[in-house]
N, C-alpha and C positions, 0 to 999 in steps of 0.2 A: 379531550382528545387525549389519547395515548400517547406516551414518547416513542419513539421509535425506537426498535428493540437495538436498532445497528448503534445508533447513539447512545443507549445505556450499558451494550458493552464497552462502548468507547471511554466512555468517562469512569468505567472501574480501570484504564490503562492510563493515569495521569503521566507517566516516562514518553506518551505520544502529545501532550498538549505543547503547540509552541513548537512541534518540529518541523525544520524544512525535507522539501520532497522534490525529486524533479520526476518528470514524465519521459520514461523509456523504453525501450522492449526488456521482455523479462530476461534477466540472465540468472543461472544460477548462483545461489551464492558463492557456494564452496563443492571440488568436486566429489558427487556422492546426492547431493541434495539437490533432488531432479524438479522441486517444485514447493509453491509458496501457495499462502494465502492471504487473500483482503485482511484487512488488521478490523475491519468492520464487520461483514460482511460473511467472508469465510469463501467467496468466489474463488475458484484455483486459476493460477498464474504458472507458465510451463514453458518451456523452451517446444518449439517441435521436435522430433515427433511425439512428446508426452501429452498425454491426456483426448478428450471424447473433443467434440465439437465446441460443446460451454467453456471448455478450460480460454482462457484470456493469454495474449502473448506480450499484453501491454498494460502498465500501470504506473504507478507512482511510486517511487522508493526512498526510503532515505538517504540521505549524504555523508559525505565522511566525517562531519560534525554530530552526528547521531551516534550515542552514547556506547552500540552496539555493532558501529560502523557503516559504512556505505551499503544499498539494497539488501538492509537486514528486514526490513520491515516495508511491505508492501501496501497502497493500496488502489481498488481498481479505480478506475475513471469516473463512475460514476458515484460512489461513495467519496470519493476526493472531492467532485460537486457540492454532495448535499450534504457533508459535515467539515469541509474546510475552516469557516466562520465561527460554529461551534469551538471546535481542535483548537482552532487558533493555527492550523496549518499556515507555510510559507513557500510558496511553489517559485522553486530560484530554476523550471526549463530553463536552458540556453536558446537563445532567438536565432536561429538558423534564415 
């Protein structure tokens, strides 16, 4: 069986191994940065009103411990579930 293309892409980015993420609504990284893409599948994440019906509004964002800081990289919810174990991702979403 062929390896999933999204996992193959993630494996070319070793800086994403073992990274902590928190699930949250998407917020732009800085003014003028109106959207991001899932680091695995390239699904688009944006704040309303940016985007079409398939634009995601929530995902998993890097934390302040990430080399480039909080909210710099995003993973969509489905890809986080699929590749969490393979990539050694840590979920630190606060329980409410």
